[in-house]
C-alpha positions in Angstrom: 60.6 -73.0 -0.9 60.9 -71.5 -4.4 62.0 -74.5 -6.4 62.1 -72.4 -9.5 65.3 -70.7 -8.4 67.2 -73.9 -8.2 66.3 -77.0 -10.1 66.8 -79.3 -7.2 68.1 -77.3 -4.2 67.3 -80.1 -1.8 68.8 -83.2 -3.4 71.9 -83.6 -1.1 70.5 -82.0 2.1 68.7 -84.8 3.9 70.6 -86.5 6.6 71.5 -86.6 10.3 73.5 -83.7 11.7 75.2 -83.2 15.1 76.5 -80.1 16.8 80.2 -80.1 16.4 80.9 -79.4 20.1 77.9 -81.4 21.4 77.5 -84.6 19.3 74.6 -85.8 21.4 72.6 -82.9 20.0 71.0 -84.2 16.8 68.8 -82.8 14.1 67.4 -84.5 11.0 66.9 -82.9 7.7 64.5 -84.7 5.4 62.0 -84.1 2.5 58.3 -84.1 3.0 56.7 -83.7 -0.4 58.0 -80.5 -1.7 59.1 -79.2 1.7 62.4 -79.5 3.4 61.9 -80.2 7.1 64.2 -80.1 10.2 63.3 -82.3 13.2 64.7 -82.2 16.7 63.7 -85.3 18.6 61.4 -84.6 21.6 60.8 -81.0 20.3 59.0 -81.5 17.0 59.8 -80.2 13.6 59.6 -77.2 11.3 59.9 -76.4 7.6 62.8 -74.7 6.0 62.1 -71.8 3.6 64.3 -71.5 0.5 66.5 -68.4 0.2 69.1 -69.3 -2.4 71.2 -72.3 -3.3 72.1 -74.1 -0.1 70.6 -71.3 2.0 67.4 -71.6 4.0 65.6 -69.9 6.9 63.2 -70.9 9.6 60.4 -68.3 9.9 60.4 -67.5 13.6 61.3 -64.3 15.5 64.2 -63.7 15.2 64.6 -65.7 12.0 67.2 -68.5 11.9 69.4 -68.9 8.8 70.7 -72.3 7.9 73.5 -72.3 5.3 74.7 -75.7 4.0 78.4 -76.0 3.4 79.9 -78.3 0.7 83.4 -79.8 0.5 85.6 -79.5 -2.6 83.8 -82.4 -4.3 80.4 -80.7 -3.9 79.2 -83.0 -1.1 77.3 -81.5 1.8 79.6 -81.5 4.8 77.7 -79.4 7.4 75.3 -76.6 8.0 75.7 -73.3 9.9 72.8 -72.3 12.2 72.8 -68.5 12.7 70.1 -66.6 14.7 70.3 -62.8 14.8 71.6 -61.7 18.2 68.9 -61.4 20.7 69.1 -61.0 24.4 66.8 -63.6 26.2 65.8 -63.9 29.8 66.0 -66.9 32.1 64.2 -66.7 35.5 65.3 -68.7 38.5 63.0 -71.6 39.3 65.0 -73.1 42.2 67.7 -72.0 44.6 70.2 -74.8 44.0 73.2 -74.4 46.3 72.8 -70.6 46.7 72.7 -69.2 50.2 71.8 -65.5 50.0 73.4 -64.9 53.4 76.9 -65.4 52.1 76.3 -64.2 48.5 78.7 -61.3 48.9 81.4 -63.6 50.1 80.9 -66.2 47.4 79.9 -64.6 44.2 79.9 -67.8 42.1 77.6 -69.7 44.5 75.1 -66.8 44.3 74.6 -67.6 40.7 74.1 -71.4 40.8 70.7 -72.9 40.3 68.1 -73.6 37.7 66.6 -71.0 35.4 63.6 -71.2 33.0 63.8 -69.6 29.6 60.9 -67.1 28.9 58.7 -68.2 26.0 60.4 -71.5 25.5 59.2 -74.4 27.6 61.9 -76.8 26.5 64.9 -74.9 27.9 66.0 -75.2 31.4 69.4 -73.6 32.2 71.4 -75.2 35.1 74.3 -73.2 36.5 76.8 -75.0 38.8 80.0 -74.2 40.6 82.9 -76.6 39.9 86.5 -76.0 41.0 86.1 -72.3 41.4 84.5 -71.7 38.1 80.9 -71.8 36.7 79.5 -74.3 34.3 76.3 -74.3 32.4 74.0 -77.1 31.1 70.8 -76.9 29.1 68.5 -79.9 29.8 70.6 -83.1 29.7 73.0 -81.7 27.1 76.8 -81.6 27.9 78.2 -79.4 30.6 80.3 -76.4 29.5 82.7 -74.2 31.4 82.1 -70.5 31.5 84.8 -67.9 31.4 84.6 -64.8 33.7 84.5 -61.5 31.9 83.4 -59.3 34.8 81.9 -60.0 38.2 78.4 -60.7 36.7 79.2 -61.4 33.1 80.5 -64.8 31.8 80.9 -66.3 28.4 81.2 -69.5 26.5 83.2 -69.5 23.2 84.0 -72.1 20.6 85.3 -71.1 17.1 83.1 -68.3 15.9 80.2 -69.1 18.2 79.8 -67.2 21.5 77.2 -67.0 24.3 77.3 -64.3 26.9 75.7 -64.8 30.3 74.7 -61.7 32.4 73.6 -62.5 35.9 71.2 -59.9 37.5 71.0 -59.5 41.3 68.2 -57.9 43.3 68.9 -55.4 46.1 69.7 -58.2 48.6 72.4 -59.6 46.4 70.3 -62.6 45.2 70.5 -63.5 41.6 67.0 -63.6 40.2 67.6 -64.0 36.5 70.1 -64.4 33.7 70.3 -62.8 30.3 72.0 -64.7 27.6 72.9 -63.5 24.1 74.2 -65.7 21.3 76.3 -64.6 18.4 78.1 -66.4 15.6 77.1 -69.6 13.9 76.6 -73.0 15.5 78.2 -75.7 13.3 76.2 -78.9 12.7 78.3 -81.7 11.1 76.6 -84.2 8.8 77.0 -87.9 9.4 78.2 -88.8 5.9 76.9 -92.4 6.1 73.3 -91.2 6.8 70.8 -90.2 4.2 68.0 -89.1 6.5 65.9 -92.0 5.2 65.6 -95.6 6.5 66.9 -98.2 4.1 67.5 -101.9 4.6 70.9 -103.5 4.4 71.8 -105.4 1.3 71.1 -109.1 1.4 74.8 -109.9 1.8 75.1 -107.3 4.5 73.1 -109.2 7.1 74.9 -110.9 9.9 74.3 -113.9 12.2 73.0 -111.4 14.8 70.3 -110.4 12.3 69.4 -114.1 11.7 69.2 -114.8 15.5 66.7 -112.0 15.9 64.7 -112.5 12.7 64.6 -116.3 12.2 62.2 -118.8 13.8 64.6 -121.6 14.8 63.5 -124.7 16.8 64.9 -123.0 19.9 62.1 -120.4 19.5 59.3 -122.4 18.0 59.4 -125.0 20.7 57.5 -122.7 23.0 54.6 -120.3 22.7 54.4 -117.2 25.0 51.1 -116.8 26.7 51.9 -114.1 29.3 54.5 -111.5 30.2 54.8 -110.0 33.7 57.1 -107.0 33.4 58.2 -105.2 36.6 60.7 -102.4 35.9 62.2 -99.6 38.0 63.2 -96.5 36.0 66.2 -94.5 37.2 66.2 -91.1 35.3 69.3 -89.8 37.0 71.5 -92.6 35.8 69.4 -93.4 32.6 69.2 -97.0 33.8 66.6 -99.6 34.6 66.3 -102.6 36.9 63.8 -105.3 36.0 62.2 -108.7 36.7 60.4 -110.3 33.8 58.1 -113.3 34.1 57.7 -115.3 30.9 54.9 -117.8 31.0 54.7 -120.2 28.0 53.2 -123.4 26.6 55.6 -126.0 25.3 54.9 -126.8 21.7 57.6 -129.4 21.6 59.7 -131.1 24.3 63.0 -129.3 24.8 65.8 -128.7 27.3 67.1 -125.5 25.7 65.3 -122.3 24.5 66.2 -118.9 23.1 65.1 -115.6 24.5 66.4 -112.2 23.5 68.0 -109.3 25.5 70.5 -106.8 24.1 74.1 -107.6 25.1 74.6 -104.2 26.8 71.9 -105.3 29.3 73.1 -107.5 32.2 71.3 -110.6 33.3 71.5 -111.1 37.1 69.9 -114.5 37.2 67.3 -116.7 35.5 65.0 -118.7 37.7 62.9 -121.8 36.9 61.0 -123.5 39.8 63.0 -121.3 42.1 66.2 -122.7 40.8 68.8 -120.8 38.9 69.4 -121.8 35.3 72.6 -121.6 33.3 72.7 -119.7 30.0 75.0 -118.6 27.2 75.0 -115.5 25.0 75.5 -114.9 21.3 75.0 -111.2 20.4 71.5 -110.3 21.7 70.3 -113.9 21.9 70.2 -115.8 25.3 70.3 -119.6 25.2 68.8 -121.0 28.4 69.8 -124.5 29.5 67.2 -126.5 31.5 68.4 -129.3 33.9 66.0 -131.8 32.2 63.6 -132.0 29.3 60.5 -129.7 29.5 57.7 -131.9 28.2 55.4 -131.1 25.4 51.9 -129.5 26.2 53.0 -128.2 29.6 52.6 -124.6 30.9 55.7 -123.3 32.5 57.3 -120.0 33.4 60.7 -118.5 34.0 61.8 -115.3 35.8 64.6 -113.1 34.5 66.2 -110.6 36.7 68.3 -108.0 34.8 69.5 -104.4 34.8 71.4 -101.9 32.6 71.3 -98.7 30.6 69.1 -99.2 27.5 70.5 -97.8 24.2 69.4 -94.4 23.2 67.7 -93.9 19.8 69.4 -92.8 16.6 66.8 -90.7 14.8 68.5 -91.1 11.4 67.6 -94.8 11.2 64.8 -95.0 13.8 67.0 -97.3 15.8 65.1 -97.7 19.0 65.9 -97.0 22.5 65.1 -94.8 25.5 64.5 -91.1 25.0 65.6 -89.2 28.2 64.5 -85.6 28.0 63.2 -82.8 30.3 60.0 -80.8 30.0 59.9 -77.1 30.3 59.9 -77.2 34.1 63.1 -79.4 34.1 61.3 -82.6 35.1 62.2 -85.9 33.4 60.3 -86.8 30.3 61.0 -90.3 29.1 59.8 -92.6 26.3 60.7 -96.1 25.1 60.7 -96.5 21.3 61.3 -100.1 20.0 60.0 -100.5 16.5 62.6 -102.1 14.3 65.2 -102.6 17.1 62.8 -104.7 19.2 61.6 -104.8 22.8 64.6 -106.8 23.8 66.6 -103.6 23.9 65.1 -103.0 27.4 63.3 -106.2 28.5 63.9 -109.9 28.0 61.3 -111.6 25.7 60.9 -113.8 22.7 61.4 -110.9 20.4 59.7 -112.0 17.2 56.6 -110.5 15.7 55.0 -114.0 15.2 54.5 -114.7 18.9 52.2 -112.3 20.9 51.3 -113.1 24.5 47.6 -113.5 25.2 47.8 -110.8 27.9 50.3 -108.9 29.9 51.0 -107.0 33.2 53.3 -104.0 33.1 54.5 -102.6 36.4 56.7 -99.5 36.2 58.3 -97.8 39.2 59.3 -94.1 38.9 60.3 -91.3 41.2 57.5 -89.5 43.0 55.9 -86.7 41.1 56.1 -88.5 37.8 53.4 -90.5 36.0 54.0 -93.6 33.9 51.6 -94.4 31.0 51.9 -97.9 29.6 49.6 -100.2 27.7 46.2 -101.4 28.7 44.3 -100.1 31.7 45.7 -98.7 34.9 44.7 -101.1 37.7 46.7 -99.7 40.6 48.9 -96.8 41.6 51.0 -97.5 44.7 53.2 -95.1 46.8 56.4 -96.8 47.8 59.1 -96.0 50.3 62.1 -94.1 49.0 60.0 -91.5 47.3 58.9 -93.9 44.5 55.6 -94.7 42.9 54.6 -97.9 41.0 52.0 -97.9 38.2 50.4 -101.3 37.4 48.9 -101.7 34.0 47.1 -104.7 32.5 46.7 -105.6 28.9 43.7 -107.9 28.2 44.6 -108.7 24.6 47.5 -110.1 22.5 50.2 -107.4 22.0 53.3 -107.0 19.9 56.5 -106.8 22.0 57.6 -103.6 20.3 54.3 -101.9 21.3 55.0 -102.3 25.0 55.9 -98.8 26.2 56.8 -96.5 29.0 55.9 -92.9 28.8 57.1 -91.1 31.9 56.6 -87.4 32.8 54.8 -84.8 34.7 51.6 -85.5 32.8 48.1 -84.0 33.1 45.2 -86.4 32.5 41.6 -85.9 31.4 39.1 -88.4 30.1 35.9 -88.8 28.0 33.6 -91.6 26.8 33.0 -92.8 23.2 29.5 -94.3 22.7 29.1 -97.1 20.2 25.6 -98.6 20.2 24.9 -99.6 23.8 28.6 -99.7 24.7 31.0 -97.0 25.9 34.7 -96.9 25.4 36.9 -95.2 27.9 39.0 -92.4 26.3 42.1 -91.3 28.3 44.1 -88.3 27.3 47.6 -87.3 28.6 49.7 -84.2 27.9 52.2 -81.9 29.5 50.7 -79.7 32.2 51.3 -76.6 30.2 49.6 -77.9 27.0 46.2 -78.8 28.3 44.3 -76.3 26.2 46.2 -77.2 23.0 45.7 -80.9 23.7 42.0 -80.6 24.2 41.7 -78.9 20.7 43.7 -81.8 19.1 42.0 -84.6 21.0 38.6 -83.3 20.1 39.1 -85.0 16.7 39.3 -88.4 18.2 35.6 -89.2 18.3 34.9 -88.4 14.7 38.0 -90.4 13.8 36.7 -93.4 15.8 33.3 -93.1 14.1 35.0 -93.3 10.7 37.3 -96.2 11.6 34.5 -98.2 13.2 32.5 -97.8 10.0 35.3 -98.6 7.7 37.4 -101.1 9.7 35.1 -102.5 12.4 34.9 -101.7 16.1 37.9 -100.6 18.1 39.7 -103.9 18.8 41.0 -103.3 22.4 37.7 -102.2 24.0 38.3 -103.5 27.6 41.7 -101.7 27.7 40.2 -98.4 26.6 41.8 -96.0 24.1 44.6 -93.8 25.4 46.1 -90.9 23.3 49.0 -88.8 24.6 51.5 -86.2 23.9 54.9 -87.8 23.8 58.5 -87.3 22.8 58.1 -89.4 19.6 55.0 -90.5 17.7 54.4 -94.3 17.7 51.5 -96.7 17.6 51.9 -98.2 21.0 48.9 -100.4 21.5 46.1 -98.7 23.5 48.6 -96.0 24.5 49.0 -94.1 21.2 51.7 -91.5 21.1 51.4 -88.4 18.8 54.8 -86.7 19.5 55.4 -83.4 21.1 52.8 -80.7 20.7 55.3 -77.8 20.8 57.2 -76.4 17.8 61.0 -77.1 18.2 62.0 -73.5 17.4 59.1 -71.5 18.8 57.3 -73.5 21.5 54.4 -71.0 21.7 53.3 -72.2 18.3 52.2 -75.7 17.2 51.0 -77.3 14.0 47.5 -78.6 14.9 46.9 -80.0 11.3 50.0 -82.1 11.4 49.3 -83.4 14.9 45.7 -84.3 13.9 47.1 -86.2 10.9 49.6 -88.0 13.1 46.7 -88.9 15.4 44.9 -90.4 12.4 47.9 -92.4 11.4 49.1 -93.7 14.7 45.5 -94.5 15.8 44.8 -96.5 12.6 47.6 -98.8 13.7 45.3 -100.1 16.4 43.6 -102.0 13.6 46.5 -102.2 11.1 49.6 -103.3 13.0 48.4 -103.9 16.5 45.3 -106.1 16.2 46.5 -107.6 12.9 50.3 -107.5 12.5 52.9 -108.9 10.2 54.8 -112.0 11.2 58.1 -110.7 9.8 59.5 -107.2 9.6 59.9 -107.7 5.8 56.1 -107.4 5.6 55.8 -104.1 7.5 53.8 -102.6 4.6 50.8 -104.3 6.2 51.1 -101.9 9.0 52.2 -98.7 7.2 50.3 -98.9 3.9 46.9 -99.4 5.5 47.6 -96.8 8.3 48.7 -94.2 5.7 45.6 -95.1 3.6 43.5 -94.5 6.7 44.8 -90.9 6.7 43.6 -90.6 3.1 40.1 -91.8 4.2 40.1 -89.2 7.0 41.0 -86.4 4.5 38.3 -87.6 2.3 35.7 -87.7 5.0 36.5 -84.5 6.8 37.9 -82.3 4.0 36.7 -83.8 0.8 38.0 -86.0 -2.1 40.1 -83.2 -3.5 42.0 -82.8 -0.2 42.5 -86.6 -0.1 44.0 -86.6 -3.6 46.2 -83.7 -2.8 47.6 -85.5 0.2 48.1 -88.7 -1.8 50.2 -86.9 -4.3 52.1 -84.7 -1.8 55.1 -87.1 -1.3 55.8 -89.2 -4.4 57.5 -92.5 -3.7 61.1 -93.1 -4.9 60.4 -96.5 -6.4 64.0 -97.5 -6.1 63.6 -100.7 -4.0 60.8 -103.2 -3.5 58.5 -102.5 -0.6 58.8 -106.0 0.8 62.1 -106.6 2.5 64.2 -109.7 3.2 62.7 -112.4 5.4 64.2 -114.0 8.5 66.7 -111.2 9.3 64.5 -108.6 10.9 64.9 -106.3 7.8 63.6 -103.1 9.2 63.1 -100.6 6.4 60.5 -98.0 5.8 61.2 -96.5 2.4 58.1 -96.4 0.1 55.8 -98.5 2.2 53.9 -95.5 3.4 53.0 -93.5 0.3 53.5 -96.2 -2.3 51.5 -98.6 -0.1 48.6 -96.1 0.2 48.7 -95.3 -3.5 48.6 -99.1 -4.2 45.5 -99.4 -2.0 43.9 -96.3 -3.6 44.5 -97.9 -7.0 43.0 -101.2 -6.0 39.9 -99.4 -4.6 39.4 -97.8 -8.0 40.0 -101.0 -10.0 37.2 -102.6 -7.9 35.1 -99.4 -8.6 32.6 -100.5 -5.9 33.0 -98.8 -2.5 30.5 -101.2 -0.9 32.6 -104.2 -1.9 35.8 -102.3 -1.0 34.9 -101.4 2.5 33.3 -104.8 3.1 36.7 -106.3 2.2 38.5 -104.1 4.7 36.1 -105.0 7.5 36.3 -108.7 6.7 40.1 -108.5 6.7 40.0 -107.1 10.2 37.5 -109.6 11.5 39.2 -112.6 10.0 42.8 -111.7 11.2 41.9 -110.0 14.5 44.7 -110.5 17.1 46.8 -112.6 14.6 50.2 -112.3 12.9 50.0 -112.6 9.1 52.2 -112.4 6.1 51.7 -110.9 2.6 50.4 -114.2 1.2 47.7 -114.3 3.9 46.5 -110.8 3.1 46.6 -111.2 -0.7 45.0 -114.6 -0.6 42.1 -113.4 1.6 41.5 -110.3 -0.5 41.4 -112.5 -3.6 38.8 -114.7 -1.9 36.6 -111.8 -0.8 36.8 -110.0 -4.2 36.4 -113.4 -6.0 39.3 -112.4 -8.4 43.0 -113.0 -8.4 44.9 -109.8 -7.8 48.2 -111.6 -6.9 49.9 -110.1 -10.0 48.8 -106.6 -8.9 50.3 -106.9 -5.4 53.5 -108.6 -6.7 54.2 -105.7 -9.0 53.7 -103.0 -6.4 55.2 -104.8 -3.5 57.9 -107.1 -4.8 59.4 -104.9 -7.5 60.7 -101.4 -7.3 59.1 -100.0 -10.5 55.4 -99.3 -11.0 53.6 -100.5 -14.1 54.0 -98.4 -17.3 51.1 -97.9 -19.6 52.6 -97.6 -23.1 50.5 -95.7 -25.7 50.7 -94.8 -29.4 48.3 -92.5 -31.3 47.5 -92.5 -35.0 45.2 -89.9 -36.6 42.3 -91.4 -38.7 40.4 -88.4 -40.1 38.6 -86.8 -37.1 39.3 -89.9 -35.0 42.4 -91.4 -33.4 43.5 -94.9 -33.2 44.9 -95.6 -29.7 47.1 -98.6 -29.1 48.1 -99.6 -25.6 49.7 -102.3 -23.5 51.4 -102.7 -20.1 55.1 -102.8 -19.4 55.6 -104.5 -16.1 58.0 -106.9 -14.2 55.3 -109.4 -13.4 54.4 -111.8 -16.2 50.7 -111.6 -17.1 50.1 -108.1 -15.6 46.7 -107.2 -16.7 45.3 -104.3 -14.5 42.3 -102.5 -15.8 42.6 -98.7 -15.9 40.3 -95.8 -16.7 41.1 -93.5 -19.7 39.0 -91.0 -21.7 37.2 -93.0 -24.4 35.4 -89.8 -25.4 36.0 -86.1 -24.4 35.9 -85.8 -20.6 34.4 -89.3 -20.3 36.5 -91.9 -18.4 35.9 -95.6 -18.8 37.8 -98.8 -18.3 40.2 -100.3 -20.8 41.8 -103.7 -20.2 45.5 -103.6 -21.2 47.7 -106.7 -20.9 51.2 -107.5 -22.2 50.2 -107.4 -25.9 49.2 -104.4 -28.0 45.5 -103.7 -28.2 43.7 -100.9 -30.0 40.6 -98.8 -29.8 39.1 -96.1 -32.0 38.4 -92.8 -30.2 35.7 -90.9 -32.1 36.0 -87.2 -32.6 39.1 -86.9 -30.4 42.6 -85.5 -30.8 45.6 -86.9 -28.9 45.5 -83.8 -26.6 41.9 -84.8 -25.6 43.1 -88.1 -24.3 43.8 -88.5 -20.6 44.7 -91.4 -18.3 43.0 -91.2 -14.9 46.2 -90.7 -12.9 44.2 -89.3 -10.0 42.9 -92.8 -9.2 45.5 -95.1 -10.7 49.2 -95.0 -9.7 51.0 -95.8 -12.9 53.5 -94.3 -15.3 52.2 -93.3 -18.8 54.6 -93.3 -21.7 53.8 -92.4 -25.3 55.8 -94.4 -27.8 56.5 -94.1 -31.5 55.5 -97.1 -33.5 
């Protein structure tokens, strides 16, 4: 993008857009550093190249033009997606209802079936006959009626957009392929309430439903979950599930009523306790279970919950979780559950709070034959069932966050390797789409060097018995011991893929095994503990594998907005992302350079991991422990960067004194007593620490001019402001 042609051509573009005639088809426009990106869930993302004000293109063949349209007030209303007309070929991959023997008598039936698009593995065309006309459908998108133009040519039209379908028969009258040609723009309407970024609600905007999910009340603290047994059948055709969940718990206090969580769109069939059915009431997504008598303190008990329903589908504009139901290039189901923020209770009943992790878990997933389920932990059994079904039994040997429990279902290829650490070996399991094996092997080759680095900097991989699984998926997410990196293929041109971005995603999501999975936050308001450290792990990878300059370039590639505090609101499940990635990483980078002792810095990271392994923590736990290890109180530092929107300002004044300058300096910050040391040039090209606080201090800089003075902004994330005095 040539930003020089327009001072800020991208300011109003980010947001969620939907095809006007197919609202379930979504794309997200967002900023990544200086680039404008378009993302299609399950298909990856691509950069937009600047043409002129509000006009962009995607550099594929043929090129795609994207023209943003504003209303009379200047607000972005939609964009028009226009690809130069090009005839593309689809080849039949199954017969459908076609019977070549009567093709001449039933022209429409001869055309029905499934067709695969040449050079694009994510497009399966389904042609059906309905009420004496043809319809078409691509993947699981809406069904559209075709209008007959000639015996073999049909068309779909809406506004200025048109697609022509030309069916080609062989000498025996059997349709073997279809040629389609698009013309005119596709209209994508912007959701005006969406900004394309995740933000939290205002404090007054939270509801009782948020409190029921986010707060630890006596109906939740009275018991401690020790084990979940999850047994779920997945029905791709109806996008539904049927489940039976065992919740085993220790009673912390005597009680006769407890709260569990399950979204209100999911139906509870029954709740069993000692083989007897329990009564319950609902309030929003909370379930209040009534026991016939008091369950005594210090007992181990369990309940079974039988349930079913259609889990919600994600909204990519807000990362609202749910089930992704897609198809691979061969038309086979490709499914993933994504629960961060929304919670696991969107698809299975549990105590859905980050503070309570079970000690272990069994996950049994039943899918149609020919599909593979990849869940957390290690695969202990695969069983062929009647009715053309297969069950996959997984076992997790460690505590696990509820939102990390995952199903990844598809026609997966599997290969494996071993990682050697001392005298121990870690099982490495890799999964990808069958058609991406060679690409996946190139990407996954970076895993061992990454594990070497993380083991050195963070301690040994925390889920050793469960092994380390990395997979291609519909959406990247840090699912414990089943790490997902997203789709390998480019959304626009599937023959190409961005290996550097996939490797970076691998670094980030894998780092969560330490920062977010082993050690996790107790409340979503403290999610920076997951994302700041995982993003900083990316920086460490750039530094190790590409050098310090590359690490600095990455750190500066996407400046934070600094409009809201990083820490959210407690007790309401305040799921926001905002600045916690980049600002969090810049904060940690700054602290490392304040300490100015890498041996001490990395020792602190390792001690953090060892001390809080498999535990849920809050900001105070982290800051207090860091203060103890470093033997210095950095509470003021964390408070400024995490609890306030602004970053500290270093105020400067200069006064010439002959060949020298008198420098005066102080901090302007929200936190009282802010006194962070920072490096500046105390002589030409020589950086050293100064120790500003809230009061003006001064220093004489010998043989220097104001232009020779620099603040080390590469290593300290602050604003610098020169004042007149």
